[in-house]
C-alpha positions as a Markdown table, in Angstrom:
| # | Residue | x | y | z |
|---|---|---|---|---|
| 1 | Unk | -0.1 | 0.6 | 0.3 |
| 2 | Unk | 2.8 | 2.3 | 0.4 |
| 3 | Unk | 4.1 | 1.5 | -2.0 |
| 4 | Unk | 1.2 | 2.7 | -4.3 |
| 5 | Unk | 1.0 | 5.9 | -2.6 |
| 6 | Unk | 4.7 | 6.4 | -3.1 |
| 7 | Unk | 4.1 | 5.5 | -6.8 |
| 8 | Unk | 0.9 | 8.0 | -7.3 |
| 9 | Unk | 3.5 | 11.2 | -5.4 |
| 10 | Unk | 5.9 | 10.5 | -8.1 |
| 11 | Unk | 3.7 | 11.2 | -10.5 |
| 12 | Unk | 2.4 | 14.1 | -9.7 |
| 13 | Unk | 5.3 | 15.1 | -9.5 |
| 14 | Unk | 6.6 | 14.5 | -12.2 |
| 15 | Unk | 3.8 | 15.7 | -13.7 |
| 16 | Unk | 4.6 | 19.1 | -12.1 |
| 17 | Unk | 8.0 | 19.1 | -14.0 |
| 18 | Unk | 6.6 | 17.8 | -17.8 |
| 19 | Unk | 4.2 | 21.2 | -17.0 |
| 20 | Unk | 6.8 | 23.7 | -15.7 |
| 21 | Unk | 8.7 | 22.3 | -18.6 |
| 22 | Unk | 6.4 | 22.5 | -20.9 |
| 23 | Unk | 5.7 | 25.9 | -19.6 |
| 24 | Unk | 9.2 | 27.4 | -19.6 |
| 25 | Unk | 9.4 | 25.8 | -22.9 |
| 26 | Unk | 6.3 | 27.8 | -24.3 |
| 27 | Unk | 8.0 | 31.8 | -22.8 |
| 28 | Unk | 11.1 | 30.8 | -24.4 |
| 29 | Unk | 9.3 | 30.2 | -28.1 |
| 30 | Unk | 6.9 | 32.8 | -28.2 |
| 31 | Unk | 10.0 | 35.1 | -27.6 |
| 32 | Unk | 12.7 | 34.0 | -29.8 |
| 33 | Unk | 9.2 | 34.2 | -32.7 |
| 34 | Unk | 9.3 | 38.0 | -31.9 |
| 35 | Unk | 11.1 | 39.5 | -35.0 |
| 36 | Unk | 11.6 | 43.5 | -34.1 |
| 37 | Unk | 12.0 | 43.6 | -29.7 |
| 38 | Unk | 12.3 | 47.3 | -30.5 |
| 39 | Unk | 9.2 | 47.9 | -31.6 |
| 40 | Unk | 7.7 | 47.9 | -27.7 |
| 41 | Unk | 10.4 | 50.2 | -26.6 |
| 42 | Unk | 10.5 | 53.3 | -29.0 |
| 43 | Unk | 12.4 | 55.8 | -26.6 |
| 44 | Unk | 15.3 | 53.4 | -26.8 |
| 45 | Unk | 15.4 | 52.8 | -30.6 |
| 46 | Unk | 17.8 | 56.6 | -30.4 |
| 47 | Unk | 20.5 | 57.4 | -28.5 |
| 48 | Unk | 22.3 | 60.8 | -28.2 |
| 49 | Unk | 24.5 | 62.0 | -25.7 |
| 50 | Unk | 28.2 | 62.1 | -24.6 |
| 51 | Unk | 29.0 | 63.6 | -28.0 |
| 52 | Unk | 27.3 | 60.3 | -30.0 |
| 53 | Unk | 23.9 | 60.6 | -32.3 |
| 54 | Unk | 23.4 | 56.7 | -33.2 |
| 55 | Unk | 19.8 | 54.8 | -34.0 |
| 56 | Unk | 19.3 | 51.0 | -32.9 |
| 57 | Unk | 17.9 | 48.3 | -35.6 |
| 58 | Unk | 16.8 | 44.7 | -34.3 |
| 59 | Unk | 18.4 | 42.4 | -37.1 |
| 60 | Unk | 18.2 | 37.7 | -37.0 |
| 61 | Unk | 21.3 | 35.8 | -37.4 |
| 62 | Unk | 19.8 | 33.7 | -40.5 |
| 63 | Unk | 18.9 | 36.8 | -42.1 |
| 64 | Unk | 22.1 | 38.5 | -41.9 |
| 65 | Unk | 23.6 | 40.5 | -45.6 |
| 66 | Unk | 27.5 | 39.6 | -46.1 |
| 67 | Unk | 28.4 | 42.1 | -45.7 |
| 68 | Unk | 26.9 | 42.7 | -41.9 |
| 69 | Unk | 28.6 | 39.3 | -41.4 |
| 70 | Unk | 32.1 | 40.6 | -42.3 |
| 71 | Unk | 31.3 | 43.8 | -39.9 |
| 72 | Unk | 30.7 | 41.4 | -37.1 |
| 73 | Unk | 33.9 | 39.1 | -38.2 |
| 74 | Unk | 36.0 | 42.2 | -38.1 |
| 75 | Unk | 34.4 | 44.0 | -34.9 |
| 76 | Unk | 34.9 | 40.9 | -33.1 |
| 77 | Unk | 38.6 | 40.6 | -34.1 |
| 78 | Unk | 39.2 | 43.8 | -33.2 |
| 79 | Unk | 38.3 | 43.8 | -29.8 |
| 80 | Unk | 38.7 | 39.9 | -28.8 |
| 81 | Unk | 41.7 | 38.8 | -30.7 |
| 82 | Unk | 44.2 | 39.9 | -28.4 |
| 83 | Unk | 42.1 | 39.1 | -25.2 |
| 84 | Unk | 41.9 | 35.0 | -26.8 |
| 85 | Unk | 45.9 | 35.1 | -28.0 |
| 86 | Unk | 46.9 | 32.0 | -29.6 |
| 87 | Unk | 43.3 | 30.3 | -28.7 |
| 88 | Unk | 41.6 | 33.6 | -30.9 |
| 89 | Unk | 41.3 | 31.2 | -34.5 |
| 90 | Unk | 39.5 | 28.7 | -32.4 |
| 91 | Unk | 37.0 | 30.5 | -31.0 |
| 92 | Unk | 36.3 | 33.2 | -33.5 |
| 93 | Unk | 35.0 | 29.6 | -35.8 |
| 94 | Unk | 32.4 | 29.2 | -32.7 |
| 95 | Unk | 32.4 | 32.9 | -32.8 |
| 96 | Unk | 30.8 | 32.8 | -36.8 |
| 97 | Unk | 28.6 | 29.3 | -36.0 |
| 98 | Unk | 27.1 | 31.0 | -33.1 |
| 99 | Unk | 27.2 | 34.3 | -35.0 |
| 100 | Unk | 24.1 | 33.3 | -38.2 |
| 101 | Unk | 22.0 | 30.4 | -36.1 |
| 102 | Unk | 18.5 | 31.2 | -36.1 |
| 103 | Unk | 18.1 | 31.6 | -32.7 |
| 104 | Unk | 20.2 | 34.3 | -32.5 |
| 105 | Unk | 18.8 | 37.8 | -32.3 |
| 106 | Unk | 20.4 | 41.1 | -32.7 |
| 107 | Unk | 20.5 | 44.8 | -31.9 |
| 108 | Unk | 22.9 | 46.9 | -34.2 |
| 109 | Unk | 23.5 | 49.9 | -33.7 |
| 110 | Unk | 24.2 | 52.5 | -36.0 |
| 111 | Unk | 25.4 | 56.0 | -36.6 |
| 112 | Unk | 22.2 | 58.0 | -36.8 |
| 113 | Unk | 20.7 | 60.3 | -39.8 |
| 114 | Unk | 20.3 | 63.1 | -38.6 |
| 115 | Unk | 23.4 | 63.4 | -36.6 |
| 116 | Unk | 24.8 | 67.1 | -35.2 |
| 117 | Unk | 28.0 | 64.5 | -33.6 |
| 118 | Unk | 31.2 | 66.0 | -34.1 |
| 119 | Unk | 32.1 | 62.6 | -34.0 |
| 120 | Unk | 34.2 | 61.1 | -36.7 |
| 121 | Unk | 33.2 | 57.1 | -36.8 |
| 122 | Unk | 35.9 | 54.7 | -37.7 |
| 123 | Unk | 37.6 | 50.7 | -36.5 |
| 124 | Unk | 39.6 | 48.8 | -37.8 |
| 125 | Unk | 37.7 | 46.7 | -39.7 |
| 126 | Unk | 36.3 | 47.6 | -43.1 |
| 127 | Unk | 33.2 | 49.9 | -43.1 |
| 128 | Unk | 30.1 | 48.8 | -44.2 |
| 129 | Unk | 26.7 | 50.0 | -44.6 |
| 130 | Unk | 22.4 | 47.9 | -44.9 |
| 131 | Unk | 21.7 | 46.5 | -47.6 |
| 132 | Unk | 19.5 | 48.9 | -49.8 |
| 133 | Unk | 21.2 | 52.6 | -47.8 |
| 134 | Unk | 24.3 | 54.2 | -48.7 |
| 135 | Unk | 26.5 | 56.5 | -47.1 |
| 136 | Unk | 28.0 | 57.1 | -43.5 |
| 137 | Unk | 24.5 | 57.6 | -42.5 |
| 138 | Unk | 24.0 | 53.9 | -42.2 |
| 139 | Unk | 27.4 | 53.1 | -40.6 |
| 140 | Unk | 27.4 | 50.7 | -38.1 |
| 141 | Unk | 29.4 | 51.0 | -34.6 |
| 142 | Unk | 28.3 | 48.0 | -33.0 |
| 143 | Unk | 26.0 | 45.4 | -32.4 |
| 144 | Unk | 24.0 | 42.7 | -29.4 |
| 145 | Unk | 23.8 | 39.3 | -30.0 |
| 146 | Unk | 20.8 | 37.6 | -27.2 |
| 147 | Unk | 19.3 | 35.0 | -26.7 |
| 148 | Unk | 16.2 | 33.4 | -25.3 |
| 149 | Unk | 17.5 | 30.4 | -23.6 |
| 150 | Unk | 16.9 | 27.8 | -20.4 |
| 151 | Unk | 19.6 | 27.9 | -17.8 |
| 152 | Unk | 18.7 | 25.6 | -14.3 |
| 153 | Unk | 15.7 | 25.6 | -15.6 |
| 154 | Unk | 15.1 | 29.5 | -15.8 |
| 155 | Unk | 13.8 | 31.5 | -19.1 |
| 156 | Unk | 16.9 | 33.7 | -19.4 |
| 157 | Unk | 18.0 | 35.9 | -22.2 |
| 158 | Unk | 21.7 | 35.2 | -22.5 |
| 159 | Unk | 23.7 | 37.7 | -24.3 |
| 160 | Unk | 26.6 | 36.4 | -26.0 |
| 161 | Unk | 28.0 | 39.5 | -27.3 |
| 162 | Unk | 28.2 | 43.5 | -26.8 |
| 163 | Unk | 31.0 | 45.1 | -29.1 |
| 164 | Unk | 31.5 | 48.4 | -30.1 |
| 165 | Unk | 33.4 | 49.9 | -31.6 |
| 166 | Unk | 36.7 | 52.4 | -29.7 |
| 167 | Unk | 34.8 | 55.7 | -30.8 |
| 168 | Unk | 31.4 | 54.7 | -29.3 |
| 169 | Unk | 32.9 | 52.8 | -25.9 |
| 170 | Unk | 33.0 | 54.7 | -21.7 |
| 171 | Unk | 30.2 | 57.0 | -23.3 |
| 172 | Unk | 27.2 | 55.2 | -21.4 |
| 173 | Unk | 26.2 | 53.8 | -24.5 |
| 174 | Unk | 26.7 | 50.0 | -23.6 |
| 175 | Unk | 25.1 | 51.1 | -20.1 |
| 176 | Unk | 21.4 | 52.4 | -22.0 |
| 177 | Unk | 22.2 | 48.4 | -24.3 |
| 178 | Unk | 22.3 | 46.2 | -21.1 |
| 179 | Unk | 19.0 | 48.5 | -19.7 |
| 180 | Unk | 17.5 | 47.8 | -23.5 |
| 181 | Unk | 18.2 | 44.1 | -22.5 |
| 182 | Unk | 16.7 | 44.2 | -19.0 |
| 183 | Unk | 13.8 | 45.4 | -20.0 |
| 184 | Unk | 13.1 | 42.7 | -23.4 |
| 185 | Unk | 13.8 | 40.1 | -20.4 |
| 186 | Unk | 11.0 | 41.5 | -18.1 |
| 187 | Unk | 8.5 | 41.8 | -20.5 |
| 188 | Unk | 9.0 | 38.5 | -22.2 |
| 189 | Unk | 8.9 | 36.4 | -18.4 |
| 190 | Unk | 13.0 | 35.4 | -18.3 |
| 191 | Unk | 13.7 | 34.9 | -14.7 |
| 192 | Unk | 17.9 | 36.5 | -15.3 |
| 193 | Unk | 20.0 | 38.2 | -18.0 |
| 194 | Unk | 23.5 | 36.3 | -17.9 |
| 195 | Unk | 26.6 | 36.8 | -20.2 |
| 196 | Unk | 30.3 | 35.3 | -20.2 |
| 197 | Unk | 33.0 | 37.6 | -19.5 |
| 198 | Unk | 36.8 | 36.2 | -19.8 |
| 199 | Unk | 38.3 | 37.3 | -16.5 |
| 200 | Unk | 41.3 | 38.7 | -18.6 |
| 201 | Unk | 38.9 | 41.6 | -19.9 |
| 202 | Unk | 39.4 | 43.9 | -16.3 |
| 203 | Unk | 37.1 | 46.7 | -18.7 |
| 204 | Unk | 34.1 | 44.4 | -19.1 |
| 205 | Unk | 34.3 | 42.8 | -15.5 |
| 206 | Unk | 34.4 | 46.5 | -13.6 |
| 207 | Unk | 31.4 | 47.2 | -16.3 |
| 208 | Unk | 28.9 | 44.3 | -15.4 |
| 209 | Unk | 30.2 | 43.6 | -11.5 |
| 210 | Unk | 30.6 | 47.5 | -10.7 |
| 211 | Unk | 28.8 | 49.6 | -13.6 |
| 212 | Unk | 26.1 | 47.1 | -13.9 |
| 213 | Unk | 25.7 | 45.2 | -10.7 |
| 214 | Unk | 26.1 | 42.1 | -12.5 |
| 215 | Unk | 26.8 | 38.8 | -9.9 |
| 216 | Unk | 28.9 | 36.3 | -10.6 |
| 217 | Unk | 26.7 | 33.2 | -11.2 |
| 218 | Unk | 26.3 | 29.8 | -9.5 |
| 219 | Unk | 27.1 | 27.5 | -12.4 |
| 220 | Unk | 29.7 | 30.2 | -13.9 |
| 221 | Unk | 33.3 | 27.9 | -14.4 |
| 222 | Unk | 34.9 | 30.4 | -11.8 |
| 223 | Unk | 33.0 | 29.2 | -9.2 |
| 224 | Unk | 33.3 | 25.2 | -9.9 |
| 225 | Unk | 37.0 | 25.2 | -11.0 |
| 226 | Unk | 38.3 | 28.8 | -10.1 |
| 227 | Unk | 41.8 | 28.2 | -11.9 |
């Protein structure tokens, strides 16, 4: 009799676990199906302060035009190759695969059309424009790559990349973009915003820990193996 009761209880618990998983999967599916998350946040589509003026646009990994792919690759190399050192060649291949995944959502940062700023945007990477658009008014100056995934049974927004050209850094833009990501997370019922930072990237470590007050996750490799 006891075994029978235990079996039924386990069955109920199993059913609850399945229901919870189903609900989380549905949240992820719904969030991932939205093509343009910026539509819900019109005030965040422009950023004009500290000497720069830019517009934000949404994009999807499996719909990137070749010039945009090349821009992403080049900016990643400029910003990350030195930090990875000899490991960059292998890491670059991984990032190129991640870049064009259907699950990859993007926020592109481009120079605002009617900018009155005197800032000259430039990068070591090759100049590019969006398809069908020409001129400096559409110059890319950075991007965010994020996805909706499940971590430790919690739906989260995972920021794969936040990359800005040197001229667009230290102007509050990075914080602005992360605030937007947090708004997107809340609107889509995510439990957290997560990202990975190399310990060698001291500036990024300070940015997330000190300026944004992010905390190290319990599943972080540094918690599992501090070395």
